[in-house]
VOZA-67903 format. One line per 4 residues: number of its first residue (from 0); their letters; for each residue y, z, x of N, C-alpha, C. Coordinates in Angstrom, 2 decimals, always signed. Each point is the difference from the previous one (the first is absolute). Layout:
N
NUM = a = Y,Z,X,Y,Z,X,Y,Z,X; ...
This chain:
261
0 = xxxx = +22.43,+17.31,-28.79,-0.15,-0.59,+1.33,-1.20,-0.95,+0.02; +0.19,-1.20,+0.50,-1.06,-1.00,+0.03,-0.95,+0.31,+1.15; -1.30,+0.05,-0.34,-1.01,+0.29,+1.02,-0.18,-1.20,+0.92; +0.02,+0.24,+1.32,-0.18,-1.06,+0.97,-1.46,-0.44,+0.05
4 = xxxx = -0.24,-1.32,+0.10,-1.35,-0.52,+0.14,-0.48,+0.23,+1.43; -1.24,+0.37,+0.12,-0.55,+0.16,+1.35,-0.30,-1.37,+0.58; +0.11,-0.15,+1.32,-0.30,-1.29,+0.63,-1.39,-0.50,-0.33; -0.98,+0.94,-0.09,-1.37,-0.40,-0.28,-0.10,-0.65,-1.38
8 = xxxx = +0.64,+0.65,-1.01,-0.04,-0.52,-1.36,+0.71,-1.34,-0.09; +1.15,-0.11,+0.65,+0.74,-1.25,+0.00,-0.85,-1.11,+0.61; -0.66,+0.30,+1.09,-0.83,-0.97,+0.67,-1.17,-0.41,-0.88; -0.61,+0.97,-0.67,-1.12,-0.28,-0.88,+0.43,-0.95,-1.12
12 = xxxx = +1.18,+0.21,-0.51,+0.51,-0.84,-1.10,+0.27,-1.41,+0.49; +0.42,-0.13,+1.26,+0.19,-1.34,+0.55,-1.33,-0.75,+0.05; -1.02,+0.69,+0.50,-1.32,-0.63,+0.06,-0.51,-0.33,-1.40; +0.21,+0.91,-0.92,-0.45,-0.22,-1.37,+0.72,-1.19,-0.63
16 = xxxx = +1.31,-0.09,+0.22,+0.78,-1.11,-0.57,-0.45,-1.33,+0.58; -0.28,-0.03,+1.31,-0.42,-1.24,+0.66,-1.42,-0.38,-0.40; -0.93,+0.96,+0.06,-1.40,-0.31,-0.24,-0.34,-0.18,-1.48; +0.59,+0.83,-0.83,-0.35,-0.05,-1.42,+0.85,-0.98,-0.79
20 = xxxx = +1.26,-0.17,+0.42,+0.91,-0.85,-0.78,+0.44,-1.25,+0.74; -0.40,-0.13,+1.26,+0.40,-1.17,+0.77,+1.50,-0.05,+0.26; +0.62,+1.17,+0.11,+1.44,+0.10,+0.22,+0.34,-0.42,+1.43; +0.61,-1.19,+0.15,+0.32,-0.52,+1.32,+1.09,+0.81,+0.70
24 = xxxx = +0.87,+0.61,-0.80,+1.04,+0.84,+0.60,-0.63,+1.23,+0.64; -1.01,+0.56,-0.65,-0.71,+1.15,+0.57,-0.72,-0.41,+1.28; -0.58,-1.19,-0.01,-0.67,-0.51,+1.20,+1.00,-0.14,+1.15; +1.19,-0.53,-0.31,+1.04,-0.16,+1.00,+0.41,+1.35,+0.58
28 = xxxx = +0.11,+0.99,-0.87,+0.38,+1.34,+0.47,-1.07,+0.59,+0.92; -1.27,-0.24,-0.33,-1.08,+0.49,+0.85,+0.02,-0.68,+1.37; +0.26,-1.31,+0.01,+0.09,-0.73,+1.26,+1.12,+0.58,+0.86; +1.16,+0.20,-0.60,+1.14,+0.54,+0.74,-0.28,+1.42,+0.50
32 = xxxx = -0.69,+0.79,-0.83,-0.29,+1.38,+0.37,-0.92,+0.07,+1.23; -0.95,-0.93,+0.08,-1.00,+0.06,+1.07,+0.27,-0.95,+1.16; +1.15,-0.65,+0.01,+0.35,-0.88,+1.13,+0.00,+0.72,+1.34; +0.42,+1.28,+0.06,-0.06,+0.70,+1.29,-1.40,+0.02,+0.61
36 = xxxx = -1.04,-0.09,-0.82,-1.37,-0.07,+0.51,-0.19,-1.25,+0.85; +0.60,-1.10,-0.44,-0.11,-1.26,+0.73,+0.64,+0.15,+1.37; +1.18,+0.60,+0.04,+0.69,+0.21,+1.27,-0.82,+0.90,+0.92; -0.59,+1.05,-0.56,-0.79,+0.94,+0.80,-1.21,-0.69,+0.62
40 = xxxx = -0.77,-0.73,-0.83,-1.20,-0.68,+0.50,+0.38,-1.10,+0.98; +1.07,-0.73,-0.29,+0.46,-1.08,+0.87,+0.37,+0.54,+1.38; +0.75,+1.08,+0.03,+0.43,+0.58,+1.28,-1.19,+0.45,+0.84; -1.02,+0.58,-0.64,-1.18,+0.44,+0.73,-0.80,-1.18,+0.54
44 = xxxx = -0.10,-1.05,-0.78,-0.81,-1.14,+0.41,+0.73,-0.88,+1.01; +1.32,+0.10,+0.04,+0.78,-0.83,+0.92,-0.15,+0.47,+1.45; -0.47,+1.25,+0.17,-0.14,+0.55,+1.35,-1.03,-0.81,+0.79; +0.42,-0.52,+1.14,-0.93,-0.70,+0.87,-0.24,-1.46,-0.33
48 = xxxx = +0.59,-0.49,-1.11,-0.17,-1.41,-0.33,+0.87,-0.87,+0.90; -0.37,-1.27,+0.19,+0.81,-0.90,+0.84,+1.43,-0.12,-0.53; +0.92,-0.31,+0.92,+1.41,-0.08,-0.39,+0.27,-1.15,-0.97; -0.88,-1.01,-0.01,+0.23,-1.13,-0.89,-0.36,+0.32,-1.45
52 = xxxx = -0.62,+1.15,-0.23,-0.30,+0.42,-1.36,+1.20,+0.76,-0.55; +0.65,-0.57,-1.00,+1.22,+0.59,-0.56,-0.34,+1.10,-1.00; +0.70,+1.12,+0.11,-0.25,+1.11,-0.91,+0.31,-0.39,-1.44; +1.00,-0.88,-0.18,+0.34,-0.45,-1.36,-1.16,-0.73,-0.65
56 = xxxx = -0.75,-0.76,+0.81,-1.17,-0.70,-0.53,-1.08,+0.99,-0.42; -0.18,+1.03,+0.82,-0.97,+1.04,-0.35,+0.40,+0.67,-1.32; +1.29,+0.31,-0.11,+0.49,+0.67,-1.20,-0.16,-0.87,-1.24; +0.23,-1.31,+0.14,-0.14,-0.91,-1.14,-1.44,+0.01,-0.52
60 = xxxx = -0.95,-0.07,+0.94,-1.40,+0.08,-0.40,-0.34,+1.36,-0.59; +0.63,+1.03,+0.56,-0.23,+1.35,-0.50,+0.47,+0.17,-1.44; +1.13,-0.61,-0.33,+0.52,+0.07,-1.38,-0.98,-0.65,-0.96; -0.60,-1.12,+0.42,-1.00,-0.66,-0.84,-1.20,+0.92,-0.22
64 = xxxx = -0.36,+0.75,+1.06,-1.09,+0.96,-0.14,+0.35,+1.12,-0.96; +1.26,+0.45,+0.05,+0.47,+1.06,-0.91,-0.05,-0.48,-1.44; +0.48,-1.20,-0.24,-0.02,-0.56,-1.36,-1.44,-0.11,-0.51; -0.89,-0.46,+0.88,-1.41,-0.11,-0.36,-0.58,+1.37,-0.34
68 = xxxx = +0.40,+1.02,+0.76,-0.48,+1.36,-0.25,+0.48,+0.50,-1.35; +1.27,-0.24,-0.32,+0.56,+0.44,-1.27,-0.68,-0.70,-1.17; -0.36,-1.26,+0.20,-0.66,-0.75,-1.07,-1.44,+0.46,-0.22; -0.68,+0.47,+1.05,-1.41,+0.34,-0.12,-0.29,+1.49,-0.11
72 = xxxx = +1.00,+0.83,+0.25,-0.23,+1.45,+0.01,-0.28,+0.53,-1.40; -1.02,+0.88,-0.09,-0.35,+0.65,-1.26,+0.58,+1.41,+0.02; +1.14,+0.17,-0.64,+0.70,+1.29,+0.05,-0.73,+1.09,-0.77; -0.95,-0.36,-0.84,-0.70,+0.99,-0.82,-1.08,+0.75,+0.78
76 = xxxx = -0.36,-0.49,+1.18,-1.09,+0.62,+0.76,+0.45,+1.23,+0.78; +1.30,+0.22,+0.07,+0.50,+1.19,+0.69,+0.00,-0.11,+1.51; -0.13,-1.22,+0.53,+0.01,-0.20,+1.44,+1.43,-0.09,+0.52; +0.17,+0.19,+1.29,+1.33,-0.06,+0.60,+0.37,-1.45,+0.29
80 = xxxx = +1.07,-0.48,-0.62,+0.38,-1.40,+0.16,+0.39,-0.32,+1.43; +0.67,+0.93,+0.68,+0.48,-0.26,+1.35,-1.13,-0.40,+0.94; -1.13,+0.70,-0.10,-1.15,-0.31,+0.86,-0.56,-1.38,-0.32; -0.18,-0.26,-1.29,-0.52,-1.30,-0.44,+0.93,-1.12,+0.43
84 = xxxx = +1.29,+0.19,-0.23,+0.97,-1.05,+0.32,+0.09,-0.24,+1.50; -0.12,+1.05,+0.80,+0.07,-0.17,+1.45,-1.10,-0.92,+0.50; -1.21,+0.14,-0.55,-1.10,-0.89,+0.39,+0.29,-1.44,-0.42; +0.54,-0.17,-1.21,+0.32,-1.35,-0.49,+1.10,-0.65,+0.83
88 = xxxx = +1.01,+0.78,+0.35,+1.11,-0.50,+0.82,-0.52,-0.40,+1.37; -0.78,+0.87,+0.59,-0.58,-0.27,+1.32,-0.86,-1.26,-0.04; -0.84,-0.11,-1.02,-0.86,-1.17,-0.13,+0.78,-1.29,-0.14; +1.10,+0.03,-0.77,+0.82,-1.19,-0.18,+0.68,-0.40,+1.30
92 = xxxx = +0.45,+0.98,+0.77,+0.63,-0.28,+1.29,-1.00,-0.63,+0.95; -1.22,+0.57,+0.05,-1.03,-0.54,+0.88,-0.39,-1.42,-0.41; -0.11,-0.24,-1.31,-0.30,-1.36,-0.48,+1.07,-0.97,+0.48; +1.27,+0.43,-0.08,+1.09,-0.86,+0.44,-0.06,-0.27,+1.49
96 = xxxx = -0.35,+1.02,+0.78,-0.12,-0.17,+1.44,-1.12,-0.98,+0.35; -1.11,+0.13,-0.69,-1.13,-0.89,+0.27,+0.34,-1.44,-0.35; +0.67,-0.20,-1.11,+0.37,-1.36,-0.41,+0.96,-0.62,+1.00; +0.80,+0.85,+0.66,+0.94,-0.50,+0.98,-0.61,-0.19,+1.38
100 = xxxx = -1.30,+0.30,+0.12,-0.70,-0.15,+1.28,+0.77,+0.70,+1.11; +0.31,+1.28,-0.21,+0.90,+0.74,+0.88,-0.64,+0.45,+1.30; -1.33,+0.05,+0.03,-0.67,+0.41,+1.24,-0.74,-1.20,+0.59; +0.33,-0.40,+1.22,-0.69,-1.12,+0.65,-1.50,+0.24,+0.09
104 = xxxx = -0.77,-1.09,-0.08,-1.46,+0.11,+0.09,-0.43,+0.69,+1.29; +0.72,-0.27,+1.09,-0.35,+0.59,+1.29,+0.07,+1.52,-0.05; +0.98,+0.54,-0.74,+0.15,+1.45,-0.11,-1.14,+0.58,-0.83; -0.36,-0.68,-1.08,-1.11,+0.46,-0.83,-1.30,+0.00,+0.81
108 = xxxx = -0.16,-1.01,+0.85,-1.21,-0.07,+0.83,-0.03,+1.16,+1.00; +1.17,+0.34,+0.56,+0.08,+1.14,+0.91,-0.40,+1.28,-0.73; +0.52,+0.18,-1.20,-0.30,+1.20,-0.78,-1.50,+0.10,-0.27; -0.62,-1.12,-0.33,-1.43,-0.01,-0.28,-0.80,+0.36,+1.24
112 = xxxx = +0.40,-0.53,+1.16,-0.70,+0.29,+1.25,+0.09,+1.49,+0.36; +1.20,+0.57,-0.15,+0.18,+1.42,+0.33,-0.78,+0.87,-0.98; +0.05,-0.37,-1.28,-0.75,+0.76,-1.01,-1.49,-0.02,+0.31; -0.52,-1.16,+0.35,-1.43,-0.12,+0.33,-0.34,+0.78,+1.26
116 = xxxx = +0.94,+0.03,+0.96,-0.22,+0.76,+1.24,-0.12,+1.48,-0.31; +0.92,+0.54,-0.82,-0.09,+1.41,-0.38,-1.31,+0.28,-0.71; -0.37,-0.87,-0.94,-1.21,+0.21,-0.77,-1.24,+0.01,+0.90; -0.09,-0.97,+0.90,-1.17,-0.12,+0.88,-0.10,+1.17,+0.98
120 = xxxx = +1.12,+0.29,+0.69,-0.04,+1.03,+1.04,-0.18,+1.40,-0.58; +0.67,+0.29,-1.13,-0.11,+1.34,-0.56,-1.35,+0.22,-0.66; -0.61,-1.07,-0.47,-1.36,+0.12,-0.52,-0.98,+0.20,+1.16; +0.30,-0.63,+1.13,-0.87,+0.13,+1.18,+0.12,+1.37,+0.65
124 = xxxx = +1.23,+0.47,+0.22,+0.22,+1.27,+0.69,+0.01,+1.21,-0.94; +0.16,-0.26,-1.32,+0.07,+1.07,-1.00,+1.13,+0.97,+0.29; +1.12,-0.55,+0.44,+1.21,+0.80,+0.26,+1.20,-0.92,-0.03; +1.19,+0.62,+0.08,+1.23,-0.78,+0.08,+0.11,-0.62,+1.39
128 = xxxx = +0.21,-1.31,+0.05,+0.07,-0.67,+1.30,+1.45,-0.08,+0.47; +0.17,-0.14,+1.30,+1.32,+0.00,+0.60,+0.58,-1.42,+0.04; +1.30,-0.06,+0.27,+0.65,-1.31,+0.15,-0.62,-0.77,+1.15; -0.34,+0.71,+1.07,-0.58,-0.66,+1.18,-1.34,-0.64,-0.35
132 = xxxx = -0.81,+0.69,-0.80,-1.30,-0.54,-0.39,+0.14,-1.21,-0.91; +0.96,+0.07,-0.92,+0.24,-1.15,-0.88,+0.51,-1.19,+0.82; +0.92,+0.25,+0.91,+0.55,-1.07,+0.84,-1.09,-0.65,+0.83; -0.90,+0.83,+0.56,-1.09,-0.55,+0.81,-0.93,-0.86,-0.87
136 = xxxx = -0.29,+0.47,-1.20,-0.87,-0.75,-0.90,+0.62,-1.35,-0.37; +1.33,+0.02,-0.21,+0.71,-1.24,-0.36,+0.32,-0.86,+1.21; -0.27,+0.55,+1.19,+0.26,-0.69,+1.26,+1.49,-0.32,+0.17; +0.81,+1.02,-0.28,+1.45,-0.12,+0.21,+0.46,+1.27,+0.72
140 = xxxx = +1.19,-0.02,+0.55,+0.55,+1.20,+0.63,+0.48,+0.96,-1.08; +0.17,+1.27,+0.37,+0.50,+0.98,-0.98,+1.40,-0.38,-0.47; +0.79,-0.57,+0.90,+1.35,-0.43,-0.37,-0.07,-1.10,-1.05; -0.92,-0.96,+0.18,-0.15,-1.07,-0.98,-0.53,+0.53,-1.32
144 = xxxx = -0.86,+1.03,+0.07,-0.53,+0.60,-1.22,+1.12,+0.66,-0.80; +0.89,+0.69,+0.68,+1.15,+0.62,-0.67,+0.87,-1.07,-0.66; +0.17,-1.13,+0.68,+0.77,-1.12,-0.57,-0.70,-0.55,-1.23; -1.32,-0.06,+0.04,-0.77,-0.46,-1.16,+0.22,+0.92,-1.19
148 = xxxx = +0.00,+1.31,+0.25,+0.23,+0.97,-1.07,+1.36,-0.18,-0.64; +0.99,-0.30,+0.84,+1.35,-0.21,-0.52,+0.04,-1.22,-0.92; -0.70,-1.06,+0.40,-0.08,-1.20,-0.84,-0.75,+0.29,-1.30; -1.08,+0.76,+0.12,-0.87,+0.27,-1.15,+0.66,+0.93,-1.00
152 = xxxx = +0.97,+0.80,+0.44,+0.61,+1.00,-0.87,+0.53,-0.59,-1.29; +0.38,-1.28,+0.02,+0.55,-0.60,-1.22,-1.07,-0.28,-1.03; -1.28,+0.04,+0.38,-1.07,-0.30,-0.96,-0.52,+1.24,-0.70; +0.30,+1.19,+0.51,-0.62,+1.21,-0.53,+0.57,+0.43,-1.34
156 = xxxx = +1.12,-0.61,-0.45,+0.51,+0.36,-1.32,-0.94,-0.45,-1.09; -0.92,-0.91,+0.30,-0.92,-0.55,-1.00,-1.38,+0.58,+0.09; -0.16,+1.11,+0.71,-1.36,+0.46,+0.32,-0.90,+0.19,-1.21; +0.50,+0.60,-1.06,-0.83,+0.23,-1.17,-0.04,-1.20,-0.93
160 = xxxx = +0.87,-0.98,+0.26,+0.03,-1.19,-0.85,-0.94,-1.08,+0.51; -0.51,+0.13,+1.21,-0.88,-1.02,+0.55,-1.32,-0.02,-0.75; -0.61,-1.18,-0.17,-1.29,-0.07,-0.68,-1.10,+0.66,+0.81; -0.98,+0.57,-0.70,-1.12,+0.64,+0.66,-0.78,-1.04,+0.79
164 = xxxx = -0.15,-1.19,-0.57,-0.61,-1.11,+0.70,+0.94,-1.19,-0.09; +0.02,-0.81,+1.04,+0.97,-1.08,+0.08,-0.10,-0.96,-1.17; -1.23,-0.21,-0.51,-0.16,-1.01,-1.04,+0.14,+0.57,-1.40; +0.32,+1.31,-0.11,+0.09,+0.61,-1.32,+1.39,+0.57,-0.24
168 = xxxx = +0.30,+0.17,-1.29,+1.34,+0.45,-0.38,+0.10,+1.52,-0.10; -1.14,+0.71,-0.13,+0.04,+1.45,-0.17,+0.57,+0.68,+1.25; +0.96,+0.88,-0.20,+0.64,+0.67,+1.11,-0.49,+1.43,+0.13; +0.30,+0.63,+1.17,-0.37,+1.40,+0.19,+0.72,+0.87,-1.02
172 = xxxx = +1.23,-0.36,-0.32,+0.75,+0.82,-0.94,-0.65,-0.02,-1.38; -0.67,-1.12,-0.34,-0.62,-0.11,-1.31,-1.14,+0.99,-0.17; -0.49,+0.57,+1.11,-1.05,+1.00,-0.09,+0.54,+1.34,-0.47; +1.32,+0.18,+0.04,+0.61,+1.26,-0.41,+0.23,-0.04,-1.50
176 = xxxx = -1.07,+0.05,-0.78,+0.09,-0.17,-1.45,+0.43,+1.27,-0.69; +0.30,-0.11,-1.28,+0.46,+1.13,-0.80,-1.13,+1.02,-0.14; +0.23,+1.24,+0.40,-1.03,+1.02,-0.08,-0.40,+0.30,-1.43; +0.87,-0.29,-0.98,-0.30,+0.28,-1.40,-0.89,-1.07,-0.61
180 = xxxx = -0.11,-1.13,+0.67,-0.81,-1.08,-0.54,-1.48,+0.36,+0.10; -0.75,-0.28,-1.04,-1.42,+0.34,-0.05,-0.82,-1.13,+0.61; +0.11,-0.16,+1.29,-0.73,-1.04,+0.71,-1.15,+0.64,+0.76; -1.26,-0.33,-0.32,-1.14,+0.65,+0.66,-0.06,-0.25,+1.49
184 = xxxx = +0.64,-1.07,+0.47,-0.02,-0.31,+1.43,+1.07,+0.76,+0.77; +0.93,+0.61,-0.72,+1.19,+0.54,+0.68,-0.33,+1.08,+1.02; -0.87,+0.97,-0.39,-0.30,+1.10,+0.90,-0.64,-0.48,+1.30; -0.84,-1.04,-0.09,-0.62,-0.54,+1.19,+1.04,-0.67,+0.88
188 = xxxx = +0.86,-0.82,-0.62,+1.09,-0.64,+0.73,+0.89,+1.04,+0.65; +0.33,+1.04,-0.78,+0.88,+1.05,+0.50,-0.63,+0.71,+1.20; -1.29,+0.29,-0.09,-0.69,+0.69,+1.08,+0.07,-0.79,+1.30; -0.37,-1.29,-0.06,-0.02,-0.81,+1.22,+1.40,-0.25,+0.54
192 = xxxx = +0.98,-0.16,-0.90,+1.36,-0.22,+0.45,+0.53,+1.24,+0.71; -0.20,+1.17,-0.60,+0.47,+1.24,+0.61,-0.73,+0.26,+1.32; -1.30,-0.26,+0.01,-0.78,+0.20,+1.23,+0.53,-0.88,+1.12; +0.29,-1.25,-0.34,+0.51,-0.94,+1.00,+1.36,+0.44,+0.52
196 = xxxx = +0.89,+0.41,-0.92,+1.34,+0.40,+0.40,-0.03,+1.28,+0.83; -0.85,+0.96,-0.39,-0.10,+1.25,+0.76,-0.44,-0.28,+1.42; -1.03,-0.84,+0.15,-0.49,-0.33,+1.34,+1.07,-0.74,+0.80; +0.74,-0.88,-0.69,+1.06,-0.73,+0.68,+1.12,+0.92,+0.46
200 = xxxx = +0.40,+0.93,-0.85,+1.08,+0.93,+0.34,-0.43,+0.92,+1.14; -1.29,+0.39,+0.01,-0.49,+0.84,+1.09,+0.10,-0.69,+1.36; -0.05,-1.32,-0.01,+0.07,-0.75,+1.25,+1.43,-0.18,+0.50; +0.98,+0.27,-0.85,+1.39,-0.16,+0.41,+0.36,+1.07,+1.03
204 = xxxx = +0.91,-0.35,+0.88,+0.51,+1.00,+0.94,+0.95,+0.93,-0.77; +0.35,+1.11,+0.62,+0.89,+0.96,-0.65,+1.33,-0.64,-0.38; +0.56,-0.79,+0.91,+1.28,-0.65,-0.28,-0.12,-1.02,-1.13; -1.11,-0.74,-0.01,-0.20,-0.99,-1.07,-0.12,+0.69,-1.35
208 = xxxx = -0.74,+1.12,-0.05,-0.13,+0.74,-1.25,+1.35,+0.52,-0.47; +0.81,+0.44,+0.96,+1.33,+0.50,-0.35,+0.86,-1.10,-0.61; -0.04,-1.18,+0.61,+0.78,-1.13,-0.51,-0.45,-0.37,-1.40; -1.31,-0.09,-0.21,-0.53,-0.35,-1.32,+0.41,+1.04,-1.04
212 = xxxx = -0.09,+1.27,+0.37,+0.36,+1.07,-0.92,+1.48,-0.05,-0.37; +0.85,-0.14,+1.01,+1.45,-0.02,-0.25,+0.43,-1.23,-0.77; -0.66,-1.14,+0.29,+0.41,-1.26,-0.64,-0.51,-0.11,-1.44; -1.28,+0.31,-0.21,-0.60,-0.23,-1.31,+0.03,+1.21,-0.93
216 = xxxx = +0.06,+1.20,+0.57,+0.00,+1.19,-0.85,+1.38,+0.65,-0.10; +0.69,+0.10,+1.13,+1.35,+0.56,-0.03,+1.04,-1.07,-0.29; -0.41,-1.28,+0.08,+0.85,-1.15,-0.32,+1.26,-0.08,+0.85; -0.15,+0.31,+1.29,+1.09,-0.19,+0.94,-0.02,-1.44,+0.49
220 = xxxx = +1.15,-0.51,+0.40,+0.05,-1.33,+0.60,-0.47,+0.10,+1.45; -0.31,-1.16,+0.60,-0.46,+0.03,+1.39,+1.08,+0.53,+0.94; +1.26,-0.29,-0.31,+1.08,+0.51,+0.85,+0.13,+1.51,-0.14; -0.23,+0.54,-1.21,+0.04,+1.45,-0.20,-1.17,+0.67,+0.72
224 = xxxx = -1.18,-0.66,-0.05,-1.17,+0.53,+0.70,+0.26,+0.02,+1.51; +0.68,-1.04,+0.48,+0.33,-0.07,+1.44,+0.83,+1.20,+0.41; +0.95,+0.40,-0.85,+0.83,+1.16,+0.31,-0.83,+1.28,-0.02; -0.85,+0.13,-1.00,-0.83,+1.21,-0.12,-0.91,+0.16,+1.21
228 = xxxx = -0.60,-1.13,+0.44,-0.98,+0.06,+1.09,+0.62,-0.25,+1.37; +1.31,-0.21,+0.04,+0.72,-0.25,+1.26,-0.58,-1.19,+0.76; -0.29,-1.05,-0.75,-0.51,-1.25,+0.58,+0.88,-1.15,-0.47; -0.11,-1.14,+0.67,+0.80,-1.16,-0.40,-0.59,-0.62,-1.27
232 = xxxx = +0.82,-0.67,-0.82,-0.50,-0.67,-1.20,-1.10,-1.01,+0.32; +0.11,-0.70,+1.14,-1.03,-0.98,+0.36,-1.34,+0.69,+0.28; +0.06,+1.19,+0.63,-1.22,+0.76,+0.27,-0.63,+0.47,-1.31; +0.81,+0.44,-0.95,-0.50,+0.42,-1.31,-0.64,-1.18,-0.71
236 = xxxx = +0.62,-1.16,+0.10,-0.54,-1.21,-0.60,-1.38,-0.34,+0.58; -0.14,+0.17,+1.32,-1.29,-0.25,+0.65,-1.06,+0.98,-0.48; +0.37,+1.28,-0.10,-0.95,+1.02,-0.47,-0.44,-0.30,-1.43; +0.96,-0.42,-0.82,-0.31,-0.35,-1.39,-0.97,-1.18,-0.05
240 = xxxx = +0.26,-1.01,+0.82,-0.87,-1.18,+0.03,-1.42,+0.36,+0.42; -0.11,+0.83,+1.05,-1.33,+0.39,+0.47,-0.74,+0.81,-1.06; +0.72,+0.88,-0.69,-0.63,+0.80,-1.05,-0.54,-0.89,-1.12; +0.81,-0.96,-0.42,-0.41,-0.89,-1.08,-1.19,-0.85,+0.42
244 = xxxx = +0.01,-0.49,+1.23,-1.10,-0.83,+0.48,-1.29,+0.81,+0.11; +0.11,+1.26,+0.44,-1.19,+0.85,+0.04,-0.56,+0.22,-1.41; +0.90,+0.27,-0.96,-0.44,+0.24,-1.37,-0.59,-1.26,-0.62; +0.59,-1.15,+0.30,-0.57,-1.26,-0.49,-1.43,-0.15,+0.52
248 = xxxx = -0.18,+0.30,+1.28,-1.33,-0.12,+0.59,-0.99,+0.93,-0.69; +0.44,+1.22,-0.33,-0.87,+0.95,-0.68,-0.39,-0.51,-1.38; +0.95,-0.59,-0.72,-0.28,-0.53,-1.33,-0.88,-1.23,+0.07; +0.25,-0.86,+0.98,-0.81,-1.21,+0.15,-1.45,+0.34,+0.30
252 = xxxx = -0.21,+1.08,+0.75,-1.36,+0.41,+0.36,-0.82,+0.30,-1.24; +0.65,+0.53,-1.03,-0.71,+0.39,-1.21,+0.25,-0.96,-1.17; +0.59,-1.17,+0.26,+0.35,-0.87,-1.13,-1.22,-0.48,-0.78; -1.12,-0.21,+0.71,-1.20,-0.43,-0.67,-0.51,+1.07,-0.96
256 = xxxx = +0.11,+1.28,+0.45,-0.42,+1.10,-0.88,+0.90,+0.08,-1.22; +1.30,-0.21,+0.21,+0.96,+0.06,-1.09,-0.25,-1.10,-1.02; -0.48,-1.13,+0.46,-0.22,-1.14,-0.89,-1.39,+0.03,-0.65; -0.97,+0.59,+0.67,-1.36,-0.04,-0.52,-0.29,+1.10,-1.00
260 = x = +0.74,+1.12,+0.11,-0.33,+1.13,-0.88,+0.89,+0.00,-1.24
């Protein structure tokens, strides 16, 4: 009786054939095997994007990210390819969105104003501020503030991809370096990043924390979260936007520390 190959061994041999021998057929098989990752990341990122953004365009950019991941992945390090590839796919999709100028300047300006409002008021009051307080600070009605959040929701998919400073290329995500790397600065960066995120999460309301947890840790879609929390998808989108803007403000407050140490 012929012994069946385990999926893990078969997969390892594909990587070995591609990386060690340059076997293009093995590379093709790896691309086909991991294509569902592109669909998964694309579907998650498509939530809340404008209707003029075609999912097929997102997927095309995602495939390029997958190919890039397969070309650069070091299979000998024992890391999980799916995690690595998901970041590459996401990054390629975001690059494509930016090149297409998918978010109007006016919307980006609104997002910046709301982010600065959260940062200023929460630093002043040392607590989570209400929609009414933010609206008053922005000199708009609460109804207009809710409309602003709906517009801004399309920008929050890029939250970790945004540069720490406008004139620099380093992103917040780039601070999440490999823990195995022997970088003497890493522990300091890690400390300030975690401190900033903890303080930011503490400022979130209970509903905002729930949305963040379900979306980023349980990996539910916004529509699934809406069902779980018995709220409308638009309300979940608003909660997600407010959570991201609060966290951005927390990170921005400590960006100088992150860069100086």
